[in-house]
C-alpha positions in Angstrom: 11.2 -15.5 -111.4 11.0 -17.1 -114.9 9.0 -20.3 -114.7 10.5 -21.8 -117.8 14.1 -21.2 -116.5 13.2 -23.0 -113.3 11.5 -25.9 -115.2 14.6 -26.3 -117.4 16.8 -26.3 -114.3 14.7 -29.0 -112.8 14.5 -31.1 -116.0 18.0 -32.5 -115.3 17.9 -35.5 -113.0 21.0 -34.6 -111.1 19.9 -31.0 -110.5 16.5 -32.3 -109.4 18.1 -34.7 -107.0 20.4 -32.0 -105.5 17.4 -29.9 -104.7 15.6 -32.8 -103.1 18.7 -33.7 -101.1 19.0 -30.2 -99.8 15.5 -30.5 -98.3 17.1 -32.6 -95.6 20.8 -31.9 -95.7 21.6 -33.5 -92.3 20.2 -36.8 -93.6 21.8 -36.6 -97.1 25.2 -35.1 -96.6 28.1 -35.5 -94.3 28.6 -33.0 -91.4 30.0 -29.7 -92.7 33.1 -29.6 -90.4 34.6 -26.5 -92.1 31.5 -24.4 -91.6 31.9 -22.2 -88.6 29.5 -23.1 -85.8 28.4 -19.5 -85.4 27.6 -19.1 -89.1 24.1 -17.9 -89.9 24.4 -19.6 -93.3 23.8 -23.3 -92.9 24.7 -24.8 -96.3 26.5 -27.7 -98.0 29.9 -27.4 -99.6 30.6 -28.4 -103.2 32.9 -31.2 -102.2 30.1 -32.9 -100.2 27.7 -32.6 -103.2 30.4 -34.0 -105.4 30.9 -37.0 -103.1 27.1 -37.7 -103.0 26.8 -37.6 -106.8 30.1 -39.2 -107.8 30.5 -36.6 -110.5 33.4 -34.3 -111.2 33.5 -31.0 -109.3 33.4 -29.0 -112.5 30.2 -30.8 -113.5 28.6 -30.2 -110.1 29.6 -26.6 -110.2 27.8 -26.3 -113.5 24.6 -27.9 -112.0 24.8 -25.6 -109.0 25.2 -22.6 -111.2 22.0 -23.6 -113.2 20.1 -24.0 -109.9 21.3 -20.7 -108.6 20.5 -18.8 -111.8 17.0 -20.3 -111.7 16.7 -18.9 -108.1 16.4 -22.3 -106.4 19.7 -22.1 -104.5 21.7 -19.4 -102.8 25.3 -19.6 -101.9 27.9 -18.0 -99.6 31.6 -18.1 -99.8 33.1 -18.7 -96.3 36.9 -18.9 -96.0 38.0 -21.1 -98.9 34.7 -23.0 -99.4 31.5 -22.1 -101.1 28.3 -23.4 -99.4 24.9 -23.8 -101.0 21.4 -24.1 -99.6 17.8 -24.0 -100.9 16.2 -20.7 -101.5 12.9 -21.6 -99.8 11.3 -18.2 -100.5 11.9 -18.5 -104.3 10.8 -22.2 -104.3 7.6 -21.2 -102.6 7.1 -18.4 -105.2 7.7 -20.9 -108.0 5.2 -23.3 -106.7 2.6 -20.6 -106.3 3.3 -19.3 -109.8 3.1 -22.8 -111.3 -0.3 -23.3 -109.6 -1.6 -20.1 -111.2 -0.2 -20.9 -114.6 -1.4 -24.4 -114.8 
């Protein structure tokens, strides 16, 4: 994981907020009614993130791509929707690396 790539991803307020909201998705987003109940991937769809931010879907997709490329989010395509969630393992690694670096 490249620490600078992660820091650049987090330097944008919207991306930072998205990552914070994903910490407690049940509190911050509407129920994901299209996500199958038996799915092992509990994530949030792009349209819910768009509603929360009030930004265009294309803008949100760009932010999600940045966060995913930085290793902070993971995604899964289920039916016609793409769902995102935090990559807790990589976030933990980033925090450990940052502690060592600074």
